[in-house]
PyMOL Python script that loads the backbone (N, CA, C, O; Angstrom):
from pymol import cmd

cmd.read_pdbstr("""\
ATOM      1  N   UNK A   1       0.909  -1.547   0.069  1.00  0.00           N
ATOM      2  CA  UNK A   1      -0.058  -0.331  -0.060  1.00  0.00           C
ATOM      3  C   UNK A   1       0.700   1.507  -0.034  1.00  0.00           C
ATOM      4  O   UNK A   1       1.188   1.875   1.034  1.00  0.00           O
ATOM      5  N   UNK A   2       0.712   2.298  -1.010  1.00  0.00           N
ATOM      6  CA  UNK A   2       1.715   3.574  -1.085  1.00  0.00           C
ATOM      7  C   UNK A   2       0.711   4.432  -0.128  1.00  0.00           C
ATOM      8  O   UNK A   2      -0.514   4.532  -0.057  1.00  0.00           O
ATOM      9  N   UNK A   3       1.844   5.017   0.596  1.00  0.00           N
ATOM     10  CA  UNK A   3       1.399   6.265   1.432  1.00  0.00           C
ATOM     11  C   UNK A   3       0.855   7.273   0.351  1.00  0.00           C
ATOM     12  O   UNK A   3       1.157   7.121  -0.833  1.00  0.00           O
ATOM     13  N   UNK A   4       0.067   8.281   0.767  1.00  0.00           N
ATOM     14  CA  UNK A   4      -0.332   9.199  -0.235  1.00  0.00           C
ATOM     15  C   UNK A   4       0.577  10.538   0.327  1.00  0.00           C
ATOM     16  O   UNK A   4       1.292  10.720   1.313  1.00  0.00           O
ATOM     17  N   UNK A   5       0.255  11.179  -0.571  1.00  0.00           N
ATOM     18  CA  UNK A   5       1.222  12.426  -0.558  1.00  0.00           C
ATOM     19  C   UNK A   5      -0.085  13.644  -0.097  1.00  0.00           C
ATOM     20  O   UNK A   5      -1.226  13.687  -0.556  1.00  0.00           O
ATOM     21  N   UNK A   6       0.391  14.347   0.703  1.00  0.00           N
ATOM     22  CA  UNK A   6      -0.375  15.358   1.310  1.00  0.00           C
ATOM     23  C   UNK A   6      -0.019  16.699   0.509  1.00  0.00           C
ATOM     24  O   UNK A   6      -0.882  17.263  -0.164  1.00  0.00           O
ATOM     25  N   UNK A   7       0.908  17.042   0.581  1.00  0.00           N
ATOM     26  CA  UNK A   7       1.326  18.394  -0.042  1.00  0.00           C
ATOM     27  C   UNK A   7       2.757  18.381  -0.750  1.00  0.00           C
ATOM     28  O   UNK A   7       3.396  17.334  -0.853  1.00  0.00           O
ATOM     29  N   UNK A   8       3.211  19.570  -1.218  1.00  0.00           N
ATOM     30  CA  UNK A   8       4.346  19.626  -2.023  1.00  0.00           C
ATOM     31  C   UNK A   8       5.230  19.448  -0.989  1.00  0.00           C
ATOM     32  O   UNK A   8       5.702  18.312  -0.960  1.00  0.00           O
ATOM     33  N   UNK A   9       5.561  20.098  -0.242  1.00  0.00           N
ATOM     34  CA  UNK A   9       6.671  20.542   0.731  1.00  0.00           C
ATOM     35  C   UNK A   9       7.002  18.725   1.214  1.00  0.00           C
ATOM     36  O   UNK A   9       8.092  18.238   0.913  1.00  0.00           O
ATOM     37  N   UNK A  10       5.968  17.897   1.943  1.00  0.00           N
ATOM     38  CA  UNK A  10       6.287  16.566   2.383  1.00  0.00           C
ATOM     39  C   UNK A  10       6.796  16.002   1.089  1.00  0.00           C
ATOM     40  O   UNK A  10       7.869  15.404   1.001  1.00  0.00           O
ATOM     41  N   UNK A  11       5.889  16.245  -0.015  1.00  0.00           N
ATOM     42  CA  UNK A  11       6.485  15.210  -1.256  1.00  0.00           C
ATOM     43  C   UNK A  11       8.117  15.653  -1.726  1.00  0.00           C
ATOM     44  O   UNK A  11       8.904  14.890  -2.287  1.00  0.00           O
ATOM     45  N   UNK A  12       8.314  16.680  -1.449  1.00  0.00           N
ATOM     46  CA  UNK A  12       9.870  17.241  -1.808  1.00  0.00           C
ATOM     47  C   UNK A  12      10.594  16.521  -0.673  1.00  0.00           C
ATOM     48  O   UNK A  12      11.708  16.107  -0.991  1.00  0.00           O
ATOM     49  N   UNK A  13      10.218  16.290   0.540  1.00  0.00           N
ATOM     50  CA  UNK A  13      10.937  16.019   1.830  1.00  0.00           C
ATOM     51  C   UNK A  13      11.316  14.195   1.644  1.00  0.00           C
ATOM     52  O   UNK A  13      12.353  13.566   1.854  1.00  0.00           O
ATOM     53  N   UNK A  14      10.254  13.865   1.267  1.00  0.00           N
ATOM     54  CA  UNK A  14      10.240  12.579   0.616  1.00  0.00           C
ATOM     55  C   UNK A  14      11.194  11.950  -0.179  1.00  0.00           C
ATOM     56  O   UNK A  14      11.879  10.951   0.039  1.00  0.00           O
ATOM     57  N   UNK A  15      11.111  12.900  -1.397  1.00  0.00           N
ATOM     58  CA  UNK A  15      11.888  12.518  -2.521  1.00  0.00           C
ATOM     59  C   UNK A  15      13.479  13.055  -2.240  1.00  0.00           C
ATOM     60  O   UNK A  15      14.415  12.718  -2.965  1.00  0.00           O
ATOM     61  N   UNK A  16      13.589  13.751  -1.320  1.00  0.00           N
ATOM     62  CA  UNK A  16      15.104  14.138  -0.922  1.00  0.00           C
ATOM     63  C   UNK A  16      15.203  12.745  -0.250  1.00  0.00           C
ATOM     64  O   UNK A  16      16.123  12.106  -0.762  1.00  0.00           O
ATOM     65  N   UNK A  17      14.700  12.214   0.513  1.00  0.00           N
ATOM     66  CA  UNK A  17      15.349  11.066   1.510  1.00  0.00           C
ATOM     67  C   UNK A  17      15.326   9.784   0.344  1.00  0.00           C
ATOM     68  O   UNK A  17      16.131   8.858   0.448  1.00  0.00           O
ATOM     69  N   UNK A  18      14.526   9.826  -0.539  1.00  0.00           N
ATOM     70  CA  UNK A  18      14.558   8.581  -1.198  1.00  0.00           C
ATOM     71  C   UNK A  18      15.988   8.565  -2.352  1.00  0.00           C
ATOM     72  O   UNK A  18      16.686   7.603  -2.670  1.00  0.00           O
ATOM     73  N   UNK A  19      16.053   9.577  -2.664  1.00  0.00           N
ATOM     74  CA  UNK A  19      17.595  10.100  -3.382  1.00  0.00           C
ATOM     75  C   UNK A  19      18.781   9.505  -2.544  1.00  0.00           C
ATOM     76  O   UNK A  19      19.508   8.548  -2.809  1.00  0.00           O
ATOM     77  N   UNK A  20      18.770  10.337  -1.464  1.00  0.00           N
ATOM     78  CA  UNK A  20      19.810   9.901  -0.413  1.00  0.00           C
ATOM     79  C   UNK A  20      19.862   8.461  -0.330  1.00  0.00           C
ATOM     80  O   UNK A  20      20.944   7.976  -0.660  1.00  0.00           O
ATOM     81  N   UNK A  21      18.952   7.657   0.031  1.00  0.00           N
ATOM     82  CA  UNK A  21      18.916   6.472   0.193  1.00  0.00           C
ATOM     83  C   UNK A  21      19.248   5.557  -1.051  1.00  0.00           C
ATOM     84  O   UNK A  21      19.900   4.530  -0.866  1.00  0.00           O
ATOM     85  N   UNK A  22      18.866   5.864  -2.167  1.00  0.00           N
ATOM     86  CA  UNK A  22      19.267   5.528  -3.475  1.00  0.00           C
ATOM     87  C   UNK A  22      20.733   5.640  -3.544  1.00  0.00           C
ATOM     88  O   UNK A  22      21.405   4.641  -3.801  1.00  0.00           O
ATOM     89  N   UNK A  23      21.399   7.053  -3.282  1.00  0.00           N
ATOM     90  CA  UNK A  23      22.555   7.174  -3.623  1.00  0.00           C
ATOM     91  C   UNK A  23      23.538   6.548  -2.333  1.00  0.00           C
ATOM     92  O   UNK A  23      24.750   6.654  -2.517  1.00  0.00           O
ATOM     93  N   UNK A  24      23.162   6.018  -1.270  1.00  0.00           N
ATOM     94  CA  UNK A  24      23.642   5.269  -0.677  1.00  0.00           C
ATOM     95  C   UNK A  24      24.140   3.701  -0.967  1.00  0.00           C
ATOM     96  O   UNK A  24      25.103   3.165  -0.419  1.00  0.00           O
ATOM     97  N   UNK A  25      23.297   3.120  -1.912  1.00  0.00           N
ATOM     98  CA  UNK A  25      23.450   2.051  -2.863  1.00  0.00           C
ATOM     99  C   UNK A  25      23.497   0.772  -2.135  1.00  0.00           C
ATOM    100  O   UNK A  25      23.781  -0.261  -2.741  1.00  0.00           O
ATOM    101  N   UNK A  26      23.263   0.773  -0.999  1.00  0.00           N
ATOM    102  CA  UNK A  26      23.462  -0.564  -0.076  1.00  0.00           C
ATOM    103  C   UNK A  26      21.824  -1.166  -0.140  1.00  0.00           C
ATOM    104  O   UNK A  26      21.236  -1.435   0.907  1.00  0.00           O
ATOM    105  N   UNK A  27      21.200  -1.334  -1.430  1.00  0.00           N
ATOM    106  CA  UNK A  27      19.770  -1.996  -1.270  1.00  0.00           C
ATOM    107  C   UNK A  27      19.828  -3.081  -2.191  1.00  0.00           C
ATOM    108  O   UNK A  27      20.730  -3.232  -3.015  1.00  0.00           O
ATOM    109  N   UNK A  28      18.871  -3.817  -2.041  1.00  0.00           N
ATOM    110  CA  UNK A  28      18.163  -4.915  -3.163  1.00  0.00           C
ATOM    111  C   UNK A  28      17.775  -4.381  -4.217  1.00  0.00           C
ATOM    112  O   UNK A  28      17.203  -3.291  -4.222  1.00  0.00           O
ATOM    113  N   UNK A  29      18.009  -5.022  -5.201  1.00  0.00           N
ATOM    114  CA  UNK A  29      17.420  -4.576  -6.608  1.00  0.00           C
ATOM    115  C   UNK A  29      15.898  -4.158  -6.453  1.00  0.00           C
ATOM    116  O   UNK A  29      15.340  -3.152  -6.892  1.00  0.00           O
ATOM    117  N   UNK A  30      15.476  -5.012  -5.845  1.00  0.00           N
ATOM    118  CA  UNK A  30      13.810  -4.887  -5.549  1.00  0.00           C
ATOM    119  C   UNK A  30      13.638  -3.832  -4.505  1.00  0.00           C
ATOM    120  O   UNK A  30      12.617  -3.152  -4.607  1.00  0.00           O
ATOM    121  N   UNK A  31      14.221  -3.648  -3.800  1.00  0.00           N
ATOM    122  CA  UNK A  31      13.958  -2.423  -3.264  1.00  0.00           C
ATOM    123  C   UNK A  31      14.388  -1.063  -3.754  1.00  0.00           C
ATOM    124  O   UNK A  31      13.740  -0.056  -3.470  1.00  0.00           O
ATOM    125  N   UNK A  32      15.420  -1.035  -4.449  1.00  0.00           N
ATOM    126  CA  UNK A  32      15.629   0.080  -5.249  1.00  0.00           C
ATOM    127  C   UNK A  32      14.716   0.395  -6.386  1.00  0.00           C
ATOM    128  O   UNK A  32      14.437   1.528  -6.778  1.00  0.00           O
ATOM    129  N   UNK A  33      14.332  -0.606  -6.813  1.00  0.00           N
ATOM    130  CA  UNK A  33      13.281  -0.703  -7.947  1.00  0.00           C
ATOM    131  C   UNK A  33      11.911   0.387  -7.227  1.00  0.00           C
ATOM    132  O   UNK A  33      11.240   1.327  -7.654  1.00  0.00           O
ATOM    133  N   UNK A  34      11.995  -0.334  -6.014  1.00  0.00           N
ATOM    134  CA  UNK A  34      10.366   0.266  -5.488  1.00  0.00           C
ATOM    135  C   UNK A  34      10.632   1.681  -5.002  1.00  0.00           C
ATOM    136  O   UNK A  34       9.698   2.478  -5.093  1.00  0.00           O
ATOM    137  N   UNK A  35      11.779   2.088  -4.504  1.00  0.00           N
ATOM    138  CA  UNK A  35      11.740   3.363  -4.064  1.00  0.00           C
ATOM    139  C   UNK A  35      12.085   4.406  -5.496  1.00  0.00           C
ATOM    140  O   UNK A  35      11.890   5.620  -5.435  1.00  0.00           O
ATOM    141  N   UNK A  36      12.644   3.690  -6.820  1.00  0.00           N
ATOM    142  CA  UNK A  36      12.622   4.571  -7.891  1.00  0.00           C
ATOM    143  C   UNK A  36      11.302   4.889  -8.186  1.00  0.00           C
ATOM    144  O   UNK A  36      11.022   6.055  -8.467  1.00  0.00           O
ATOM    145  N   UNK A  37      10.354   3.927  -8.161  1.00  0.00           N
ATOM    146  CA  UNK A  37       8.794   3.980  -8.597  1.00  0.00           C
ATOM    147  C   UNK A  37       8.211   5.078  -7.735  1.00  0.00           C
ATOM    148  O   UNK A  37       7.481   5.930  -8.241  1.00  0.00           O
ATOM    149  N   UNK A  38       8.508   5.083  -6.466  1.00  0.00           N
ATOM    150  CA  UNK A  38       7.972   6.110  -5.450  1.00  0.00           C
ATOM    151  C   UNK A  38       8.346   7.600  -5.845  1.00  0.00           C
ATOM    152  O   UNK A  38       7.591   8.567  -5.741  1.00  0.00           O
ATOM    153  N   UNK A  39       9.706   7.609  -6.338  1.00  0.00           N
ATOM    154  CA  UNK A  39      10.264   8.963  -6.616  1.00  0.00           C
ATOM    155  C   UNK A  39       9.856   9.173  -7.757  1.00  0.00           C
ATOM    156  O   UNK A  39      10.027  10.361  -8.031  1.00  0.00           O
ATOM    157  N   UNK A  40       9.246   8.432  -8.837  1.00  0.00           N
ATOM    158  CA  UNK A  40       8.993   9.178 -10.062  1.00  0.00           C
ATOM    159  C   UNK A  40       7.148   9.445  -9.542  1.00  0.00           C
ATOM    160  O   UNK A  40       6.377  10.313  -9.952  1.00  0.00           O
ATOM    161  N   UNK A  41       6.936   8.511  -8.682  1.00  0.00           N
ATOM    162  CA  UNK A  41       5.420   9.297  -8.318  1.00  0.00           C
ATOM    163  C   UNK A  41       5.330  10.525  -7.678  1.00  0.00           C
ATOM    164  O   UNK A  41       4.342  11.239  -7.850  1.00  0.00           O
ATOM    165  N   UNK A  42       6.369  10.891  -6.867  1.00  0.00           N
ATOM    166  CA  UNK A  42       6.644  11.872  -6.031  1.00  0.00           C
ATOM    167  C   UNK A  42       7.149  13.304  -7.312  1.00  0.00           C
ATOM    168  O   UNK A  42       6.643  14.401  -7.547  1.00  0.00           O
ATOM    169  N   UNK A  43       7.878  12.861  -7.657  1.00  0.00           N
ATOM    170  CA  UNK A  43       7.895  13.732  -9.056  1.00  0.00           C
ATOM    171  C   UNK A  43       7.094  14.463  -9.743  1.00  0.00           C
ATOM    172  O   UNK A  43       7.060  15.679  -9.932  1.00  0.00           O
ATOM    173  N   UNK A  44       6.151  13.218 -10.267  1.00  0.00           N
ATOM    174  CA  UNK A  44       4.808  14.033 -10.903  1.00  0.00           C
ATOM    175  C   UNK A  44       4.198  14.688 -10.156  1.00  0.00           C
ATOM    176  O   UNK A  44       3.878  15.819 -10.520  1.00  0.00           O
ATOM    177  N   UNK A  45       3.790  14.177  -8.751  1.00  0.00           N
ATOM    178  CA  UNK A  45       3.095  15.067  -8.073  1.00  0.00           C
ATOM    179  C   UNK A  45       3.704  16.552  -7.917  1.00  0.00           C
ATOM    180  O   UNK A  45       3.021  17.546  -8.163  1.00  0.00           O
ATOM    181  N   UNK A  46       4.945  16.616  -7.522  1.00  0.00           N
ATOM    182  CA  UNK A  46       5.328  17.955  -7.278  1.00  0.00           C
ATOM    183  C   UNK A  46       5.495  18.735  -8.782  1.00  0.00           C
ATOM    184  O   UNK A  46       5.378  19.958  -8.855  1.00  0.00           O
ATOM    185  N   UNK A  47       5.743  18.006  -9.812  1.00  0.00           N
ATOM    186  CA  UNK A  47       5.426  18.739 -11.387  1.00  0.00           C
ATOM    187  C   UNK A  47       3.948  19.097 -11.225  1.00  0.00           C
ATOM    188  O   UNK A  47       3.651  20.289 -11.315  1.00  0.00           O
ATOM    189  N   UNK A  48       3.138  18.335 -11.031  1.00  0.00           N
ATOM    190  CA  UNK A  48       1.692  18.971 -11.003  1.00  0.00           C
ATOM    191  C   UNK A  48       1.158  19.888 -10.173  1.00  0.00           C
ATOM    192  O   UNK A  48       0.149  20.539 -10.443  1.00  0.00           O
ATOM    193  N   UNK A  49       1.844  19.982  -9.078  1.00  0.00           N
ATOM    194  CA  UNK A  49       1.607  21.122  -8.205  1.00  0.00           C
ATOM    195  C   UNK A  49       2.123  22.165  -8.768  1.00  0.00           C
ATOM    196  O   UNK A  49       1.373  23.123  -8.956  1.00  0.00           O
ATOM    197  N   UNK A  50       3.295  22.240  -9.112  1.00  0.00           N
ATOM    198  CA  UNK A  50       3.869  23.705  -9.576  1.00  0.00           C
ATOM    199  C   UNK A  50       3.129  23.878 -10.693  1.00  0.00           C
ATOM    200  O   UNK A  50       2.518  24.941 -10.581  1.00  0.00           O
ATOM    201  N   UNK A  51       2.857  23.263 -11.864  1.00  0.00           N
ATOM    202  CA  UNK A  51       2.104  23.715 -12.833  1.00  0.00           C
ATOM    203  C   UNK A  51       0.676  24.212 -12.214  1.00  0.00           C
ATOM    204  O   UNK A  51       0.357  25.342 -12.582  1.00  0.00           O
ATOM    205  N   UNK A  52      -0.123  23.635 -11.445  1.00  0.00           N
ATOM    206  CA  UNK A  52      -1.086  24.259 -10.801  1.00  0.00           C
ATOM    207  C   UNK A  52      -0.869  25.761 -10.073  1.00  0.00           C
ATOM    208  O   UNK A  52      -1.669  26.694 -10.143  1.00  0.00           O
ATOM    209  N   UNK A  53       0.206  25.761  -9.473  1.00  0.00           N
ATOM    210  CA  UNK A  53       0.518  27.148  -8.940  1.00  0.00           C
ATOM    211  C   UNK A  53       0.685  28.038  -9.910  1.00  0.00           C
ATOM    212  O   UNK A  53       0.090  29.108  -9.782  1.00  0.00           O
ATOM    213  N   UNK A  54       1.509  27.820 -11.082  1.00  0.00           N
ATOM    214  CA  UNK A  54       1.614  28.746 -12.257  1.00  0.00           C
ATOM    215  C   UNK A  54       0.383  29.106 -12.689  1.00  0.00           C
ATOM    216  O   UNK A  54       0.155  30.305 -12.851  1.00  0.00           O
ATOM    217  N   UNK A  55      -0.527  28.231 -12.925  1.00  0.00           N
ATOM    218  CA  UNK A  55      -1.838  28.684 -13.691  1.00  0.00           C
ATOM    219  C   UNK A  55      -2.838  29.682 -12.807  1.00  0.00           C
ATOM    220  O   UNK A  55      -3.766  30.384 -13.208  1.00  0.00           O
ATOM    221  N   UNK A  56      -2.228  29.462 -11.224  1.00  0.00           N
ATOM    222  CA  UNK A  56      -2.835  30.177 -10.601  1.00  0.00           C
ATOM    223  C   UNK A  56      -2.520  31.597 -10.657  1.00  0.00           C
ATOM    224  O   UNK A  56      -3.333  32.521 -10.655  1.00  0.00           O
ATOM    225  N   UNK A  57      -1.016  31.684 -10.716  1.00  0.00           N
ATOM    226  CA  UNK A  57      -0.495  32.915 -10.850  1.00  0.00           C
ATOM    227  C   UNK A  57      -0.909  34.086 -12.126  1.00  0.00           C
ATOM    228  O   UNK A  57      -1.058  35.306 -12.205  1.00  0.00           O
ATOM    229  N   UNK A  58      -0.975  33.040 -12.924  1.00  0.00           N
ATOM    230  CA  UNK A  58      -1.545  33.263 -14.474  1.00  0.00           C
ATOM    231  C   UNK A  58      -2.904  33.925 -14.023  1.00  0.00           C
ATOM    232  O   UNK A  58      -3.111  35.114 -14.264  1.00  0.00           O
ATOM    233  N   UNK A  59      -3.525  33.396 -13.581  1.00  0.00           N
ATOM    234  CA  UNK A  59      -4.934  33.772 -13.310  1.00  0.00           C
ATOM    235  C   UNK A  59      -4.958  35.555 -12.699  1.00  0.00           C
ATOM    236  O   UNK A  59      -5.602  36.533 -13.078  1.00  0.00           O
ATOM    237  N   UNK A  60      -3.842  35.344 -11.510  1.00  0.00           N
ATOM    238  CA  UNK A  60      -4.148  36.640 -10.737  1.00  0.00           C
ATOM    239  C   UNK A  60      -3.404  37.372 -11.269  1.00  0.00           C
ATOM    240  O   UNK A  60      -3.508  38.517 -10.831  1.00  0.00           O
ATOM    241  N   UNK A  61      -2.578  37.234 -12.138  1.00  0.00           N
ATOM    242  CA  UNK A  61      -1.753  38.670 -12.957  1.00  0.00           C
ATOM    243  C   UNK A  61      -2.710  39.403 -13.797  1.00  0.00           C
ATOM    244  O   UNK A  61      -3.696  38.710 -14.048  1.00  0.00           O
ATOM    245  N   UNK A  62      -2.740  40.451 -14.258  1.00  0.00           N
ATOM    246  CA  UNK A  62      -3.508  41.266 -14.899  1.00  0.00           C
ATOM    247  C   UNK A  62      -3.697  40.676 -16.057  1.00  0.00           C
ATOM    248  O   UNK A  62      -2.644  40.390 -16.628  1.00  0.00           O
ATOM    249  N   UNK A  63      -4.922  40.316 -16.752  1.00  0.00           N
ATOM    250  CA  UNK A  63      -5.413  39.696 -17.992  1.00  0.00           C
ATOM    251  C   UNK A  63      -4.370  38.442 -18.075  1.00  0.00           C
ATOM    252  O   UNK A  63      -3.974  38.160 -19.206  1.00  0.00           O
ATOM    253  N   UNK A  64      -3.988  37.824 -17.203  1.00  0.00           N
ATOM    254  CA  UNK A  64      -3.284  36.782 -17.198  1.00  0.00           C
ATOM    255  C   UNK A  64      -2.144  36.556 -17.857  1.00  0.00           C
ATOM    256  O   UNK A  64      -1.813  35.446 -18.272  1.00  0.00           O
ATOM    257  N   UNK A  65      -1.447  37.656 -17.995  1.00  0.00           N
ATOM    258  CA  UNK A  65       0.038  37.919 -18.968  1.00  0.00           C
ATOM    259  C   UNK A  65       0.666  37.576 -17.566  1.00  0.00           C
ATOM    260  O   UNK A  65       0.092  37.838 -16.509  1.00  0.00           O
ATOM    261  N   UNK A  66       2.095  36.866 -17.666  1.00  0.00           N
ATOM    262  CA  UNK A  66       2.909  36.806 -16.835  1.00  0.00           C
ATOM    263  C   UNK A  66       3.879  37.821 -17.206  1.00  0.00           C
ATOM    264  O   UNK A  66       3.919  38.184 -18.382  1.00  0.00           O
ATOM    265  N   UNK A  67       4.622  38.295 -16.393  1.00  0.00           N
ATOM    266  CA  UNK A  67       5.630  39.243 -16.558  1.00  0.00           C
ATOM    267  C   UNK A  67       7.141  38.905 -16.149  1.00  0.00           C
ATOM    268  O   UNK A  67       7.235  38.327 -15.066  1.00  0.00           O
ATOM    269  N   UNK A  68       8.345  39.165 -16.826  1.00  0.00           N
ATOM    270  CA  UNK A  68       9.380  38.474 -16.255  1.00  0.00           C
ATOM    271  C   UNK A  68       9.837  39.445 -15.215  1.00  0.00           C
ATOM    272  O   UNK A  68       9.797  40.672 -15.305  1.00  0.00           O
ATOM    273  N   UNK A  69      10.366  38.584 -14.012  1.00  0.00           N
ATOM    274  CA  UNK A  69      11.313  39.216 -13.017  1.00  0.00           C
ATOM    275  C   UNK A  69      12.030  40.334 -13.444  1.00  0.00           C
ATOM    276  O   UNK A  69      12.440  40.473 -14.596  1.00  0.00           O
ATOM    277  N   UNK A  70      12.246  41.421 -12.212  1.00  0.00           N
ATOM    278  CA  UNK A  70      13.191  42.321 -12.647  1.00  0.00           C
ATOM    279  C   UNK A  70      14.624  41.683 -12.863  1.00  0.00           C
ATOM    280  O   UNK A  70      14.926  40.621 -12.317  1.00  0.00           O
ATOM    281  N   UNK A  71      15.423  42.324 -13.618  1.00  0.00           N
ATOM    282  CA  UNK A  71      16.820  41.741 -13.579  1.00  0.00           C
ATOM    283  C   UNK A  71      17.412  41.374 -12.565  1.00  0.00           C
ATOM    284  O   UNK A  71      17.952  40.281 -12.398  1.00  0.00           O
ATOM    285  N   UNK A  72      17.335  42.525 -11.596  1.00  0.00           N
ATOM    286  CA  UNK A  72      18.175  42.576 -10.290  1.00  0.00           C
ATOM    287  C   UNK A  72      17.463  41.423  -9.285  1.00  0.00           C
ATOM    288  O   UNK A  72      18.036  41.273  -8.206  1.00  0.00           O
ATOM    289  N   UNK A  73      16.396  40.682  -9.508  1.00  0.00           N
ATOM    290  CA  UNK A  73      15.669  39.830  -8.550  1.00  0.00           C
ATOM    291  C   UNK A  73      16.528  38.668  -8.563  1.00  0.00           C
ATOM    292  O   UNK A  73      16.489  37.955  -9.565  1.00  0.00           O
ATOM    293  N   UNK A  74      17.372  38.336  -7.516  1.00  0.00           N
ATOM    294  CA  UNK A  74      18.067  36.817  -7.304  1.00  0.00           C
ATOM    295  C   UNK A  74      19.199  36.938  -8.006  1.00  0.00           C
ATOM    296  O   UNK A  74      19.916  35.937  -7.997  1.00  0.00           O
ATOM    297  N   UNK A  75      19.636  38.019  -8.714  1.00  0.00           N
ATOM    298  CA  UNK A  75      20.778  37.950  -9.587  1.00  0.00           C
ATOM    299  C   UNK A  75      22.122  38.995  -8.978  1.00  0.00           C
ATOM    300  O   UNK A  75      22.222  40.222  -8.958  1.00  0.00           O
ATOM    301  N   UNK A  76      23.063  37.902  -8.514  1.00  0.00           N
ATOM    302  CA  UNK A  76      24.365  38.805  -7.939  1.00  0.00           C
ATOM    303  C   UNK A  76      24.893  39.753  -8.599  1.00  0.00           C
ATOM    304  O   UNK A  76      25.168  40.857  -8.129  1.00  0.00           O
ATOM    305  N   UNK A  77      25.104  39.336  -9.921  1.00  0.00           N
ATOM    306  CA  UNK A  77      25.866  40.088 -10.916  1.00  0.00           C
ATOM    307  C   UNK A  77      25.216  39.969 -12.056  1.00  0.00           C
ATOM    308  O   UNK A  77      25.472  39.062 -12.848  1.00  0.00           O
ATOM    309  N   UNK A  78      24.261  40.915 -12.276  1.00  0.00           N
ATOM    310  CA  UNK A  78      23.434  41.033 -13.446  1.00  0.00           C
ATOM    311  C   UNK A  78      24.347  40.924 -14.677  1.00  0.00           C
ATOM    312  O   UNK A  78      24.239  40.090 -15.576  1.00  0.00           O
ATOM    313  N   UNK A  79      25.249  41.887 -14.576  1.00  0.00           N
ATOM    314  CA  UNK A  79      25.967  41.986 -16.081  1.00  0.00           C
ATOM    315  C   UNK A  79      26.989  40.754 -16.510  1.00  0.00           C
ATOM    316  O   UNK A  79      27.543  40.648 -17.604  1.00  0.00           O
ATOM    317  N   UNK A  80      27.088  39.989 -15.562  1.00  0.00           N
ATOM    318  CA  UNK A  80      27.917  38.686 -15.999  1.00  0.00           C
ATOM    319  C   UNK A  80      27.039  37.445 -16.421  1.00  0.00           C
ATOM    320  O   UNK A  80      26.170  36.959 -15.697  1.00  0.00           O
ATOM    321  N   UNK A  81      27.369  36.996 -17.675  1.00  0.00           N
ATOM    322  CA  UNK A  81      26.594  35.804 -18.115  1.00  0.00           C
ATOM    323  C   UNK A  81      27.288  34.590 -17.273  1.00  0.00           C
ATOM    324  O   UNK A  81      28.448  34.458 -16.882  1.00  0.00           O
ATOM    325  N   UNK A  82      26.063  33.698 -17.133  1.00  0.00           N
ATOM    326  CA  UNK A  82      26.429  32.421 -16.377  1.00  0.00           C
ATOM    327  C   UNK A  82      27.366  31.520 -17.269  1.00  0.00           C
ATOM    328  O   UNK A  82      27.369  31.463 -18.498  1.00  0.00           O
ATOM    329  N   UNK A  83      28.136  30.849 -16.409  1.00  0.00           N
ATOM    330  CA  UNK A  83      29.310  30.113 -17.279  1.00  0.00           C
ATOM    331  C   UNK A  83      29.140  28.788 -16.841  1.00  0.00           C
ATOM    332  O   UNK A  83      28.709  28.686 -15.692  1.00  0.00           O
ATOM    333  N   UNK A  84      29.325  27.933 -17.343  1.00  0.00           N
ATOM    334  CA  UNK A  84      29.307  26.455 -17.434  1.00  0.00           C
ATOM    335  C   UNK A  84      28.173  25.931 -17.314  1.00  0.00           C
ATOM    336  O   UNK A  84      28.144  24.845 -16.735  1.00  0.00           O
ATOM    337  N   UNK A  85      26.975  26.474 -17.777  1.00  0.00           N
ATOM    338  CA  UNK A  85      25.782  25.699 -17.722  1.00  0.00           C
ATOM    339  C   UNK A  85      24.932  25.451 -19.141  1.00  0.00           C
ATOM    340  O   UNK A  85      23.896  24.786 -19.133  1.00  0.00           O
TER     341      UNK A  85
END
""", "prot")
cmd.dss("prot")
cmd.show_as("cartoon", "prot")
cmd.util.cbc("prot")
cmd.orient("prot")
């Protein structure tokens, strides 16, 4: 029986735990597959919640048009292009 996912934050937390467990690598094949399947399920849940949030934001903005964030928002060095990505 799969546990249900209540919210985005708990899904992310569980997904992080699964990733760490899989990275440790001390699991049987069957347990690894079960965790991987649960991870995919959680990933899809999170993606759906993010899309839902995006749609809600679109509705809340004027005429549904998304506006780009100001260049200075979250950008330590706005004039420097990102390297290595």
